[in-house]
N, CA, C and O atoms as a MOPAC input file, in Angstrom:
PM7 MOZYME 1SCF
protein

 N     11.45600 1     4.71700 1    13.70300 1
 C     10.18300 1     4.72400 1    12.99700 1
 C      9.92900 1     3.33400 1    12.43800 1
 O     10.83400 1     2.66200 1    11.94300 1
 N      8.65300 1     2.92100 1    12.53300 1
 C      8.25700 1     1.59000 1    12.03600 1
 C      7.09600 1     1.74600 1    11.05400 1
 O      6.06100 1     2.33100 1    11.37200 1
 N      7.29900 1     1.20800 1     9.85800 1
 C      6.29900 1     1.28600 1     8.79200 1
 C      5.96300 1    -0.12400 1     8.33000 1
 O      6.84600 1    -0.96800 1     8.17300 1
 N      4.68500 1    -0.36300 1     8.11600 1
 C      4.22200 1    -1.65300 1     7.60600 1
 C      3.64900 1    -1.45200 1     6.21100 1
 O      2.79100 1    -0.59300 1     6.00500 1
 N      4.12000 1    -2.23900 1     5.25900 1
 C      3.57500 1    -2.23000 1     3.90100 1
 C      2.66100 1    -3.44300 1     3.77200 1
 O      3.05800 1    -4.57000 1     4.06900 1
 N      1.43500 1    -3.19800 1     3.32600 1
 C      0.47400 1    -4.27700 1     3.10200 1
 C      0.05000 1    -4.22700 1     1.64000 1
 O     -0.45700 1    -3.21500 1     1.15800 1
 N      0.26700 1    -5.33500 1     0.94800 1
 C     -0.14400 1    -5.46000 1    -0.44600 1
 C     -1.27300 1    -6.46400 1    -0.56800 1
 O     -1.28600 1    -7.50200 1     0.09200 1
 N     -2.22200 1    -6.12700 1    -1.43200 1
 C     -3.38600 1    -6.97300 1    -1.65100 1
 C     -3.26800 1    -7.85700 1    -2.88000 1
 O     -2.16500 1    -8.16600 1    -3.33200 1
 N     -4.41000 1    -8.26100 1    -3.41800 1
 C     -4.48200 1    -9.30300 1    -4.43300 1
 C     -3.64200 1    -9.03400 1    -5.68200 1
 O     -3.58600 1    -7.92300 1    -6.20900 1
 N     -3.00700 1   -10.09000 1    -6.11500 1
 C     -2.23600 1   -10.17400 1    -7.35700 1
 C     -0.91200 1    -9.42800 1    -7.32500 1
 O     -0.14000 1    -9.50400 1    -8.28100 1
 N     -0.63500 1    -8.71000 1    -6.24500 1
 C      0.62800 1    -7.97900 1    -6.17700 1
 C      1.80300 1    -8.90500 1    -5.88500 1
 O      2.95700 1    -8.48700 1    -5.97700 1
 N      1.52400 1   -10.15300 1    -5.53500 1
 C      2.58400 1   -11.15600 1    -5.42700 1
 C      3.13700 1   -11.52100 1    -6.80000 1
 O      4.17500 1   -12.17600 1    -6.89400 1
 N      2.46300 1   -11.11000 1    -7.84800 1
 C      2.90200 1   -11.42300 1    -9.21600 1
 C      3.68300 1   -10.27900 1    -9.87200 1
 O      3.98200 1   -10.33000 1   -11.06500 1
 N      4.00800 1    -9.25800 1    -9.09300 1
 C      4.78400 1    -8.15000 1    -9.66500 1
 C      6.09300 1    -8.69000 1   -10.24600 1
 O      6.73900 1    -9.56300 1    -9.66700 1
 N      6.45600 1    -8.15400 1   -11.38500 1
 C      7.64300 1    -8.62100 1   -12.08700 1
 C      7.30300 1    -9.65000 1   -13.15400 1
 O      8.08800 1    -9.88800 1   -14.07100 1
 N      6.11700 1   -10.26300 1   -13.02700 1
 C      5.64100 1   -11.25900 1   -14.00000 1
 C      4.34600 1   -10.81400 1   -14.65400 1
 O      4.09500 1   -11.10800 1   -15.82300 1
 N      3.53600 1   -10.11200 1   -13.90400 1
 C      2.17300 1    -9.76200 1   -14.30400 1
 C      2.14100 1    -8.43400 1   -15.05600 1
 O      2.62700 1    -7.42500 1   -14.54500 1
 N      1.58700 1    -8.42300 1   -16.23400 1
 C      1.35800 1    -7.19200 1   -16.98900 1
 C      2.49600 1    -6.19000 1   -16.81100 1
 O      2.30200 1    -5.08500 1   -16.30400 1
 N      3.67700 1    -6.60300 1   -17.23800 1
 C      4.87400 1    -5.78600 1   -17.00900 1
 C      4.79500 1    -4.41700 1   -17.68600 1
 O      5.48300 1    -3.48500 1   -17.27100 1
 N      3.97200 1    -4.28800 1   -18.71400 1
 C      3.82500 1    -2.97600 1   -19.35000 1
 C      3.12600 1    -1.98200 1   -18.42000 1
 O      3.28600 1    -0.77200 1   -18.57500 1
 N      2.36300 1    -2.48100 1   -17.46900 1
 C      1.68800 1    -1.62000 1   -16.49500 1
 C      2.47500 1    -1.55400 1   -15.19000 1
 O      2.66000 1    -0.47700 1   -14.62400 1
 N      2.94100 1    -2.72300 1   -14.71100 1
 C      3.48900 1    -2.82600 1   -13.36400 1
 C      5.00800 1    -2.94100 1   -13.30000 1
 O      5.57500 1    -2.95000 1   -12.20700 1
 N      5.67400 1    -3.03000 1   -14.43800 1
 C      7.12900 1    -3.13100 1   -14.44900 1
 C      7.60100 1    -4.57300 1   -14.31000 1
 O      6.79600 1    -5.49500 1   -14.17700 1
 N      8.90400 1    -4.74900 1   -14.34300 1
 C      9.46000 1    -6.10300 1   -14.35300 1
 C     10.26900 1    -6.43800 1   -13.10500 1
 O     11.02100 1    -7.41200 1   -13.10500 1
 N     10.12800 1    -5.65100 1   -12.04700 1
 C     10.83600 1    -5.93500 1   -10.80700 1
 C      9.85100 1    -6.59100 1    -9.82600 1
 O      8.68900 1    -6.19200 1    -9.74600 1
 N     10.31500 1    -7.57700 1    -9.10100 1
 C      9.47000 1    -8.20600 1    -8.09200 1
 C      9.34800 1    -7.28000 1    -6.88900 1
 O     10.19000 1    -6.40500 1    -6.68500 1
 N      8.30100 1    -7.47400 1    -6.09600 1
 C      8.16900 1    -6.61900 1    -4.92200 1
 C      9.26600 1    -6.91600 1    -3.91200 1
 O      9.74900 1    -5.99900 1    -3.24900 1
 N      9.66800 1    -8.16800 1    -3.78000 1
 C     10.75200 1    -8.50300 1    -2.84700 1
 C     12.03000 1    -7.76200 1    -3.20500 1
 O     12.71800 1    -7.25600 1    -2.31900 1
 N     12.35900 1    -7.68800 1    -4.49500 1
 C     13.55100 1    -6.94500 1    -4.91300 1
 C     13.40100 1    -5.45500 1    -4.61000 1
 O     14.34200 1    -4.81100 1    -4.14800 1
 N     12.21400 1    -4.91500 1    -4.87400 1
 C     11.98800 1    -3.49800 1    -4.58900 1
 C     12.02300 1    -3.23200 1    -3.08400 1
 O     12.56300 1    -2.21700 1    -2.64500 1
 N     11.45700 1    -4.13100 1    -2.30400 1
 C     11.47400 1    -3.98600 1    -0.84900 1
 C     12.90500 1    -3.94000 1    -0.32900 1
 O     13.21300 1    -3.15600 1     0.56900 1
 N     13.77600 1    -4.76800 1    -0.87900 1
 C     15.19200 1    -4.73600 1    -0.48500 1
 C     15.81300 1    -3.37300 1    -0.79600 1
 O     16.61100 1    -2.86100 1    -0.01000 1
 N     15.44700 1    -2.78100 1    -1.94400 1
 C     15.94100 1    -1.44500 1    -2.27800 1
 C     15.45300 1    -0.41300 1    -1.25800 1
 O     16.21300 1     0.45400 1    -0.82700 1
 N     14.16700 1    -0.51800 1    -0.87700 1
 C     13.62300 1     0.41600 1     0.10900 1
 C     14.34300 1     0.28500 1     1.44800 1
 O     14.66200 1     1.28900 1     2.08500 1
 N     14.59800 1    -0.94200 1     1.87100 1
 C     15.27000 1    -1.16300 1     3.15200 1
 C     16.69800 1    -0.64300 1     3.12400 1
 O     17.21100 1    -0.19400 1     4.14900 1
 N     17.34400 1    -0.69700 1     1.97400 1
 C     18.68700 1    -0.14200 1     1.83400 1
 C     18.64600 1     1.38200 1     1.86500 1
 O     19.49100 1     2.01700 1     2.49700 1
 N     17.66900 1     1.96500 1     1.18700 1
 C     17.55700 1     3.42400 1     1.12800 1
 C     17.12500 1     4.02200 1     2.46800 1
 O     17.56900 1     5.11000 1     2.83600 1
 N     16.27400 1     3.32100 1     3.18600 1
 C     15.73000 1     3.83800 1     4.44700 1
 C     16.17900 1     2.95900 1     5.60900 1
 O     15.35600 1     2.37600 1     6.31400 1
 N     17.47700 1     2.87300 1     5.79800 1
 C     18.03000 1     1.99300 1     6.82600 1
 C     17.63900 1     2.41200 1     8.24000 1
 O     17.64700 1     1.58600 1     9.15200 1
 N     17.30100 1     3.67200 1     8.42900 1
 C     16.93700 1     4.16000 1     9.75000 1
 C     15.50700 1     3.77200 1    10.13700 1
 O     15.08500 1     4.01800 1    11.26700 1
 N     14.76600 1     3.17100 1     9.21300 1
 C     13.36100 1     2.82300 1     9.43700 1
 C     13.20000 1     1.30500 1     9.40200 1
 O     13.79800 1     0.62600 1     8.56700 1
 N     12.39500 1     0.78900 1    10.30900 1
 C     12.01300 1    -0.61900 1    10.25400 1
 C     10.83900 1    -0.72700 1     9.28300 1
 O      9.77400 1    -0.15500 1     9.51200 1
 N     11.04800 1    -1.46100 1     8.20600 1
 C      9.99300 1    -1.65900 1     7.21300 1
 C      9.61300 1    -3.13400 1     7.23100 1
 O     10.42700 1    -4.00400 1     6.92300 1
 N      8.36900 1    -3.39700 1     7.59500 1
 C      7.84300 1    -4.76000 1     7.57600 1
 C      6.85600 1    -4.88000 1     6.42700 1
 O      6.31000 1    -3.88600 1     5.94800 1
 N      6.63900 1    -6.11500 1     5.99300 1
 C      5.85400 1    -6.33300 1     4.77700 1
 C      4.93000 1    -7.53000 1     4.93700 1
 O      5.27900 1    -8.53700 1     5.55300 1
 N      3.74500 1    -7.38900 1     4.36500 1
 C      2.75700 1    -8.46300 1     4.36100 1
 C      2.01200 1    -8.41900 1     3.03700 1
 O      1.69600 1    -7.34500 1     2.52600 1
 N      1.73700 1    -9.58900 1     2.49100 1
 C      0.92300 1    -9.70500 1     1.29000 1
 C     -0.15400 1   -10.74400 1     1.52700 1
 O      0.08700 1   -11.77200 1     2.16000 1
 N     -1.35500 1   -10.46900 1     1.01200 1
 C     -2.40900 1   -11.47300 1     0.98400 1
 C     -3.33600 1   -11.20400 1    -0.19100 1
 O     -3.59100 1   -10.05800 1    -0.56100 1
 N     -3.82600 1   -12.27600 1    -0.75900 1
 C     -4.85700 1   -12.18300 1    -1.79000 1
 C     -6.25400 1   -12.24600 1    -1.18100 1
 O     -7.25000 1   -12.19100 1    -1.90300 1
 N     -6.33100 1   -12.36100 1     0.14900 1
 C     -7.59400 1   -12.60700 1     0.84600 1
 C     -8.01800 1   -11.37400 1     1.63700 1
 O     -7.26900 1   -10.88500 1     2.48200 1
 N     -9.19700 1   -10.88300 1     1.36700 1
 C     -9.70800 1    -9.65300 1     1.98500 1
 C     -9.67600 1    -9.71500 1     3.50900 1
 O     -9.17800 1    -8.78500 1     4.14400 1
 N    -10.18700 1   -10.77200 1     4.10400 1
 C    -10.23500 1   -10.89000 1     5.55400 1
 C     -8.86400 1   -10.90100 1     6.19600 1
 O     -8.68900 1   -10.38100 1     7.29800 1
 N     -7.88200 1   -11.49400 1     5.51100 1
 C     -6.51400 1   -11.50700 1     6.04700 1
 C     -5.90800 1   -10.10500 1     6.05300 1
 O     -5.15000 1    -9.75400 1     6.95700 1
 N     -6.24300 1    -9.31500 1     5.05000 1
 C     -5.77300 1    -7.92500 1     5.00500 1
 C     -6.39100 1    -7.14200 1     6.16700 1
 O     -5.70600 1    -6.35900 1     6.82500 1
 N     -7.66400 1    -7.35100 1     6.41400 1
 C     -8.34100 1    -6.69600 1     7.53400 1
 C     -7.69900 1    -7.11900 1     8.84800 1
 O     -7.42800 1    -6.27600 1     9.70200 1
 N     -7.45500 1    -8.41000 1     9.01800 1
 C     -6.81700 1    -8.89300 1    10.25000 1
 C     -5.44800 1    -8.25800 1    10.45300 1
 O     -5.09200 1    -7.90200 1    11.57700 1
 N     -4.67900 1    -8.11100 1     9.38200 1
 C     -3.35200 1    -7.50600 1     9.49900 1
 C     -3.47200 1    -6.02200 1     9.86500 1
 O     -2.69800 1    -5.52900 1    10.68500 1
 N     -4.42100 1    -5.31200 1     9.27400 1
 C     -4.63600 1    -3.91000 1     9.64600 1
 C     -4.97400 1    -3.79500 1    11.12300 1
 O     -4.45900 1    -2.91200 1    11.80900 1
 N     -5.83300 1    -4.67900 1    11.62200 1
 C     -6.17900 1    -4.66600 1    13.04800 1
 C     -4.95500 1    -4.97300 1    13.90900 1
 O     -4.75800 1    -4.36000 1    14.95800 1
 N     -4.14100 1    -5.91900 1    13.46400 1
 C     -2.96600 1    -6.33900 1    14.23500 1
 C     -1.92700 1    -5.22800 1    14.36700 1
 O     -1.39000 1    -5.00800 1    15.45300 1
 N     -1.64100 1    -4.53200 1    13.27600 1
 C     -0.54800 1    -3.55200 1    13.28400 1
 C     -1.03000 1    -2.10900 1    13.39800 1
 O     -0.22100 1    -1.19400 1    13.54800 1
 N     -2.31900 1    -1.90500 1    13.32800 1
 C     -2.87800 1    -0.56400 1    13.25500 1
 C     -2.86500 1     0.24900 1    14.53000 1
 O     -3.37000 1     1.37200 1    14.56000 1
 N     -2.28800 1    -0.31200 1    15.59200 1
 C     -2.15800 1     0.42600 1    16.84500 1
 C     -0.71600 1     0.39300 1    17.34200 1
 O     -0.42000 1     0.88100 1    18.43300 1
 N      0.18900 1    -0.18900 1    16.53300 1
 C      1.57500 1    -0.40200 1    16.96200 1
 C      2.60100 1     0.33400 1    16.10900 1
 O      3.69200 1     0.64600 1    16.58800 1
 N      2.27300 1     0.61100 1    14.87700 1
 C      3.24300 1     1.15100 1    13.92300 1
 C      3.05500 1     2.65400 1    13.75000 1
 O      2.02400 1     3.21400 1    14.12200 1
 N      4.07000 1     3.29300 1    13.18000 1
 C      4.02000 1     4.73200 1    12.92300 1
 C      3.32200 1     5.06200 1    11.60800 1
 O      2.86100 1     6.18600 1    11.41000 1
 N      3.24600 1     4.09300 1    10.72000 1
 C      2.58000 1     4.29600 1     9.44400 1
 C      2.34500 1     2.98600 1     8.73600 1
 O      3.08900 1     2.02100 1     8.91000 1
 N      1.29500 1     2.96600 1     7.93300 1
 C      0.97600 1     1.80900 1     7.09300 1
 C      0.85700 1     2.31000 1     5.66500 1
 O      0.22600 1     3.33300 1     5.40100 1
 N      1.46800 1     1.58100 1     4.75400 1
 C      1.32200 1     1.83000 1     3.33000 1
 C      0.48900 1     0.67500 1     2.79000 1
 O      0.88200 1    -0.48700 1     2.89700 1
 N     -0.65400 1     0.99600 1     2.21400 1
 C     -1.60100 1    -0.02300 1     1.76800 1
 C     -1.84800 1     0.07800 1     0.27900 1
 O     -2.30500 1     1.10600 1    -0.22000 1
 N     -1.54300 1    -0.99800 1    -0.42500 1
 C     -1.96000 1    -1.16200 1    -1.81200 1
 C     -2.94800 1    -2.31400 1    -1.79400 1
 O     -2.55600 1    -3.48100 1    -1.82200 1
 N     -4.21900 1    -1.98300 1    -1.74700 1
 C     -5.26200 1    -2.99500 1    -1.63700 1
 C     -5.63100 1    -3.61200 1    -2.97200 1
 O     -6.57200 1    -4.40300 1    -3.05300 1
 N     -4.89400 1    -3.25700 1    -4.03000 1
 C     -5.18000 1    -3.83300 1    -5.33900 1
 C     -6.63700 1    -3.63100 1    -5.70900 1
 O     -7.19800 1    -2.56000 1    -5.47800 1
 N     -7.24800 1    -4.65100 1    -6.27900 1
 C     -8.64200 1    -4.57700 1    -6.70500 1
 C     -9.62500 1    -4.32700 1    -5.58300 1
 O    -10.72400 1    -3.82800 1    -5.82700 1
 N     -9.25300 1    -4.66400 1    -4.34900 1
 C    -10.14500 1    -4.40000 1    -3.21200 1
 C    -10.34600 1    -2.90600 1    -2.97100 1
 O    -11.30100 1    -2.50500 1    -2.30600 1
 N     -9.45600 1    -2.09400 1    -3.50400 1
 C     -9.58600 1    -0.64000 1    -3.39100 1
 C    -10.96300 1    -0.18400 1    -3.84800 1
 O    -11.54500 1     0.73600 1    -3.27200 1
 N    -11.47100 1    -0.82100 1    -4.86700 1
 C    -12.68700 1    -0.37600 1    -5.54100 1
 C    -13.93000 1    -1.12700 1    -5.08200 1
 O    -15.03700 1    -0.81500 1    -5.51900 1
 N    -13.75900 1    -2.11600 1    -4.20000 1
 C    -14.89100 1    -2.96600 1    -3.84200 1
 C    -15.08300 1    -3.18700 1    -2.35100 1
 O    -16.17300 1    -3.58300 1    -1.93600 1
 N    -14.07800 1    -2.94900 1    -1.53800 1
 C    -14.13000 1    -3.40900 1    -0.15100 1
 C    -14.48400 1    -2.30900 1     0.85100 1
 O    -13.63500 1    -1.51700 1     1.26100 1
 N    -15.75100 1    -2.28700 1     1.22700 1
 C    -16.18000 1    -1.43300 1     2.32200 1
 C    -15.52200 1    -1.91200 1     3.61300 1
 O    -15.18800 1    -1.10300 1     4.47800 1
 N    -15.33700 1    -3.21900 1     3.74500 1
 C    -14.76200 1    -3.79300 1     4.96500 1
 C    -13.32000 1    -3.33600 1     5.18500 1
 O    -12.95500 1    -3.00900 1     6.31400 1
 N    -12.49100 1    -3.30600 1     4.14100 1
 C    -11.12200 1    -2.80700 1     4.29400 1
 C    -11.14400 1    -1.31200 1     4.60400 1
 O    -10.36500 1    -0.83900 1     5.43200 1
 N    -12.01900 1    -0.57500 1     3.95300 1
 C    -12.14600 1     0.85100 1     4.24100 1
 C    -12.52500 1     1.06600 1     5.70300 1
 O    -11.96600 1     1.94000 1     6.36500 1
 N    -13.46600 1     0.28100 1     6.20700 1
 C    -13.86800 1     0.38700 1     7.61300 1
 C    -12.71200 1     0.03600 1     8.55000 1
 O    -12.55500 1     0.65700 1     9.60000 1
 N    -11.90800 1    -0.95400 1     8.17400 1
 C    -10.75600 1    -1.34100 1     8.99800 1
 C     -9.74100 1    -0.19800 1     9.06300 1
 O     -9.17300 1     0.06600 1    10.12300 1
 N     -9.51300 1     0.47100 1     7.95100 1
 C     -8.59500 1     1.61000 1     7.93100 1
 C     -9.13400 1     2.72000 1     8.83900 1
 O     -8.37000 1     3.36100 1     9.56100 1
 N    -10.44100 1     2.94100 1     8.79800 1
 C    -11.03800 1     3.98000 1     9.63300 1
 C    -10.95500 1     3.63500 1    11.11600 1
 O    -10.91400 1     4.53200 1    11.95900 1
 N    -10.93100 1     2.35600 1    11.44000 1
 C    -10.99700 1     1.90700 1    12.83000 1
 C     -9.65700 1     1.94900 1    13.56600 1
 O     -9.62700 1     1.90800 1    14.79600 1
 N     -8.56000 1     2.02800 1    12.83300 1
 C     -7.24200 1     1.95600 1    13.47700 1
 C     -6.66900 1     3.35100 1    13.70400 1
 O     -7.13500 1     4.33200 1    13.12400 1
 N     -5.64900 1     3.42300 1    14.55800 1
 C     -5.02100 1     4.70700 1    14.89000 1
 C     -3.86000 1     5.07100 1    13.97500 1
 O     -3.61400 1     6.25100 1    13.72500 1
 N     -3.15000 1     4.07200 1    13.47800 1
 C     -1.96700 1     4.31000 1    12.64500 1
 C     -2.37500 1     4.96300 1    11.32300 1
 O     -3.30300 1     4.48800 1    10.66900 1
 N     -1.70000 1     6.03900 1    10.92000 1
 C     -2.02400 1     6.65000 1     9.62900 1
 C     -1.71100 1     5.70500 1     8.47300 1
 O     -0.68600 1     5.02400 1     8.45700 1
 N     -2.62700 1     5.68800 1     7.51000 1
 C     -2.50600 1     4.82300 1     6.33100 1
 C     -2.38100 1     5.69800 1     5.09600 1
 O     -3.13800 1     6.65100 1     4.90800 1
 N     -1.41200 1     5.35600 1     4.26100 1
 C     -1.29600 1     5.98300 1     2.94600 1
 C     -1.61600 1     4.91900 1     1.90400 1
 O     -1.01300 1     3.84600 1     1.88100 1
 N     -2.56800 1     5.23800 1     1.05000 1
 C     -2.96300 1     4.34500 1    -0.04000 1
 C     -2.00000 1     4.56000 1    -1.20600 1
 O     -1.71700 1     5.69800 1    -1.57800 1
 N     -1.50600 1     3.47900 1    -1.77200 1
 C     -0.65100 1     3.58700 1    -2.95800 1
 C     -1.17300 1     2.70000 1    -4.07600 1
 O     -1.82100 1     1.67600 1    -3.85500 1
 N     -0.86200 1     3.14200 1    -5.28200 1
 C     -1.12700 1     2.34800 1    -6.48400 1
 C      0.03700 1     2.54400 1    -7.44000 1
 O      0.51600 1     3.66000 1    -7.63700 1
 N      0.47300 1     1.47100 1    -8.01600 1
 C      1.59000 1     1.50300 1    -8.95000 1
 C      1.17000 1     2.19100 1   -10.24500 1
 O      1.89600 1     3.03500 1   -10.77100 1
 N      0.00300 1     1.82800 1   -10.75300 1
 C     -0.49200 1     2.42700 1   -11.98800 1
 C     -1.37000 1     3.62800 1   -11.65900 1
 O     -1.79200 1     3.81300 1   -10.51700 1
 N     -1.63300 1     4.42900 1   -12.66600 1
 C     -2.55300 1     5.54700 1   -12.50900 1
 C     -3.96600 1     4.99600 1   -12.69200 1
 O     -4.40900 1     4.75200 1   -13.81400 1
 N     -4.66500 1     4.80500 1   -11.57500 1
 C     -5.98800 1     4.18600 1   -11.64300 1
 C     -6.97000 1     5.02700 1   -12.44400 1
 O     -7.97200 1     4.50300 1   -12.93000 1
 N     -6.70200 1     6.32400 1   -12.59300 1
 C     -7.60500 1     7.19700 1   -13.33700 1
 C     -7.40400 1     7.12000 1   -14.84500 1
 O     -8.21400 1     7.65500 1   -15.60300 1
 N     -6.34800 1     6.46800 1   -15.28500 1
 C     -6.13100 1     6.29400 1   -16.72000 1
 C     -6.51500 1     4.88400 1   -17.16600 1
 O     -6.24400 1     4.47800 1   -18.29600 1
 N     -7.15000 1     4.15300 1   -16.25800 1
 C     -7.53500 1     2.76500 1   -16.55500 1
 C     -9.05600 1     2.65500 1   -16.64100 1
 O     -9.73600 1     3.66000 1   -16.84800 1
 N     -9.58000 1     1.48100 1   -16.48800 1
 C    -11.01800 1     1.24700 1   -16.61300 1
 C    -11.79500 1     2.12300 1   -15.63000 1
 O    -11.30000 1     2.45600 1   -14.55300 1
 N    -13.02000 1     2.49200 1   -16.01600 1
 C    -13.83700 1     3.39100 1   -15.19900 1
 C    -14.03600 1     2.88500 1   -13.77500 1
 O    -14.01400 1     3.67600 1   -12.83100 1
 N    -14.22900 1     1.58100 1   -13.60800 1
 C    -14.49500 1     1.05900 1   -12.26300 1
 C    -13.29900 1     1.24900 1   -11.33100 1
 O    -13.45800 1     1.18000 1   -10.11300 1
 N    -12.11500 1     1.48500 1   -11.87300 1
 C    -10.93400 1     1.72200 1   -11.04100 1
 C    -10.81000 1     3.17800 1   -10.58000 1
 O     -9.92100 1     3.50200 1    -9.79300 1
 N    -11.67500 1     4.03700 1   -11.05400 1
 C    -11.57300 1     5.46100 1   -10.73800 1
 C    -12.06800 1     5.80300 1    -9.34200 1
 O    -11.84000 1     6.91600 1    -8.87000 1
 N    -12.73200 1     4.88500 1    -8.67700 1
 C    -13.26800 1     5.13300 1    -7.33900 1
 C    -12.51900 1     4.28300 1    -6.31800 1
 O    -12.42200 1     3.06400 1    -6.46100 1
 N    -11.99400 1     4.93500 1    -5.29600 1
 C    -11.36600 1     4.24000 1    -4.17900 1
 C    -12.28200 1     4.35200 1    -2.96800 1
 O    -12.56700 1     5.45300 1    -2.49500 1
 N    -12.73700 1     3.22100 1    -2.47700 1
 C    -13.53600 1     3.21200 1    -1.25600 1
 C    -12.66400 1     3.44300 1    -0.03000 1
 O    -13.16500 1     3.81500 1     1.03100 1
 N    -11.36700 1     3.22500 1    -0.17400 1
 C    -10.43000 1     3.31700 1     0.93800 1
 C     -9.94200 1     4.74700 1     1.14500 1
 O     -9.72900 1     5.16500 1     2.28300 1
 N     -9.76300 1     5.49600 1     0.07300 1
 C     -9.14400 1     6.83100 1     0.12700 1
 C     -9.75000 1     7.77300 1     1.16700 1
 O     -8.99100 1     8.48300 1     1.82700 1
 N    -11.07300 1     7.82200 1     1.35200 1
 C    -11.60900 1     8.76800 1     2.34300 1
 C    -11.12800 1     8.51800 1     3.77300 1
 O    -11.20200 1     9.41200 1     4.61500 1
 N    -10.63800 1     7.31300 1     4.05200 1
 C    -10.18000 1     6.98500 1     5.40300 1
 C     -8.66600 1     6.98000 1     5.54400 1
 O     -8.14700 1     6.58600 1     6.58900 1
 N     -7.95000 1     7.40800 1     4.51500 1
 C     -6.49200 1     7.43400 1     4.56400 1
 C     -5.99800 1     8.85800 1     4.76300 1
 O     -6.75200 1     9.82100 1     4.62600 1
 N     -4.70100 1     8.97100 1     5.09200 1
 C     -4.07800 1    10.29100 1     5.20300 1
 C     -3.77800 1    10.87000 1     3.83500 1
 O     -3.61600 1    12.08200 1     3.69200 1
 N     -3.70300 1    10.00300 1     2.82000 1
 C     -3.43000 1    10.45300 1     1.46700 1
 C     -3.27700 1     9.28100 1     0.53000 1
 O     -3.23200 1     8.12600 1     0.95100 1
 N     -3.19800 1     9.59700 1    -0.75200 1
 C     -3.05000 1     8.57900 1    -1.78300 1
 C     -1.92400 1     8.98000 1    -2.72700 1
 O     -1.78200 1    10.14800 1    -3.08800 1
 N     -1.13100 1     7.99400 1    -3.11700 1
 C     -0.06400 1     8.20600 1    -4.09500 1
 C     -0.31400 1     7.22100 1    -5.21900 1
 O     -0.31700 1     6.00700 1    -5.01500 1
 N     -0.52500 1     7.76100 1    -6.40600 1
 C     -1.03400 1     6.96200 1    -7.51300 1
 C     -0.23600 1     7.23500 1    -8.77400 1
 O     -0.03700 1     8.38700 1    -9.15800 1
 N      0.22300 1     6.15700 1    -9.42100 1
 C      0.73400 1     6.28200 1   -10.76700 1
 C      2.22200 1     6.51400 1   -10.92700 1
 O      2.67400 1     6.82400 1   -12.02800 1
 N      2.99700 1     6.37300 1    -9.86300 1
 C      4.43600 1     6.58400 1    -9.95500 1
 C      5.20400 1     5.27500 1    -9.99600 1
 O      6.36800 1     5.22400 1    -9.60100 1
 N      4.56000 1     4.21600 1   -10.47200 1
 C      5.21500 1     2.91600 1   -10.51000 1
 C      5.54400 1     2.46300 1    -9.09700 1
 O      4.87800 1     2.84800 1    -8.13600 1
 N      6.56900 1     1.65100 1    -8.98500 1
 C      6.97200 1     1.15600 1    -7.66900 1
 C      7.40200 1     2.29700 1    -6.75700 1
 O      7.33900 1     2.17200 1    -5.53400 1
 N      7.83600 1     3.40700 1    -7.34200 1
 C      8.25000 1     4.54200 1    -6.52200 1
 C      7.10200 1     5.13300 1    -5.70700 1
 O      7.33700 1     5.95600 1    -4.82200 1
 N      5.86600 1     4.72800 1    -5.99100 1
 C      4.74900 1     5.16300 1    -5.16200 1
 C      4.99500 1     4.78800 1    -3.70200 1
 O      4.63300 1     5.54300 1    -2.80000 1
 N      5.60500 1     3.63100 1    -3.46500 1
 C      5.90800 1     3.19300 1    -2.09500 1
 C      6.97700 1     4.09400 1    -1.45900 1
 O      6.85200 1     4.48300 1    -0.29800 1
 N      8.01700 1     4.42100 1    -2.21600 1
 C      9.07700 1     5.29800 1    -1.70700 1
 C      8.51900 1     6.66400 1    -1.35200 1
 O      8.86200 1     7.23400 1    -0.31600 1
 N      7.65800 1     7.18800 1    -2.21400 1
 C      7.04500 1     8.48600 1    -1.95500 1
 C      6.16000 1     8.43500 1    -0.70100 1
 O      6.09900 1     9.40100 1     0.06000 1
 N      5.48600 1     7.31800 1    -0.49600 1
 C      4.66500 1     7.16300 1     0.71100 1
 C      5.53600 1     7.14400 1     1.96500 1
 O      5.18700 1     7.75600 1     2.97500 1
 N      6.66700 1     6.44300 1     1.90200 1
 C      7.59300 1     6.42600 1     3.04200 1
 C      8.08000 1     7.84000 1     3.33100 1
 O      8.10900 1     8.26600 1     4.48500 1
 N      8.46000 1     8.56400 1     2.29000 1
 C      8.92000 1     9.94200 1     2.48100 1
 C      7.82900 1    10.81400 1     3.09900 1
 O      8.10800 1    11.67100 1     3.93700 1
 N      6.59000 1    10.58700 1     2.67800 1
 C      5.47000 1    11.33300 1     3.25200 1
 C      5.27100 1    11.03600 1     4.72400 1
 O      5.00700 1    11.94200 1     5.51500 1
 N      5.39800 1     9.76800 1     5.09500 1
 C      5.26200 1     9.38100 1     6.50600 1
 C      6.39600 1     9.95700 1     7.34700 1
 O      6.17900 1    10.39100 1     8.47800 1
 N      7.61500 1     9.95900 1     6.78600 1
 C      8.75100 1    10.53900 1     7.50800 1
 C      8.50700 1    12.03400 1     7.74300 1
 O      8.70400 1    12.54000 1     8.84900 1
 N      8.08400 1    12.71800 1     6.70600 1
 C      7.86000 1    14.16200 1     6.81300 1
 C      6.75100 1    14.46900 1     7.81700 1
 O      6.85100 1    15.42700 1     8.58500 1
 N      5.70800 1    13.66300 1     7.80900 1
 C      4.59400 1    13.87700 1     8.74100 1
 C      5.03800 1    13.64700 1    10.19100 1
 O      4.53000 1    14.29200 1    11.10800 1
 N      5.98300 1    12.72800 1    10.39000 1
 C      6.45400 1    12.40700 1    11.74700 1
 C      7.37400 1    13.49900 1    12.29400 1
 O      7.48100 1    13.65300 1    13.51000 1
 N      8.03800 1    14.25800 1    11.42200 1
 C      8.99400 1    15.29000 1    11.88000 1
 C      8.34000 1    16.62200 1    12.09700 1
 O      9.00800 1    17.58300 1    12.47900 1

């Protein structure tokens, strides 16, 4: 099984940015934990702060992988283009968010991406990614 994790804007600052919301572990450290826990799965990772680069990556991997885990960050609430890219590909996408977007500012309560995903996992901290991997594994079996 091959899974691609795509993180959007500001998620490169995990471990430094608003640690009361996002925790104090870097994504690279967490990714290493995921790769250790799920050794039977190839987990690839991409980060970009640029909307078009995220779309290009979805197009690139969206017909080759068994699953995509997407945390589009702030683009979740603004990007029709990323939502359209998710709809255009064959690979199932699970939307994740580290924080509970429904307990934050009102503008974060709407995901433009969610209607085109297989599901959303929200508010479980970094474990949102682990839960998404488990969901993809279960769906594949």
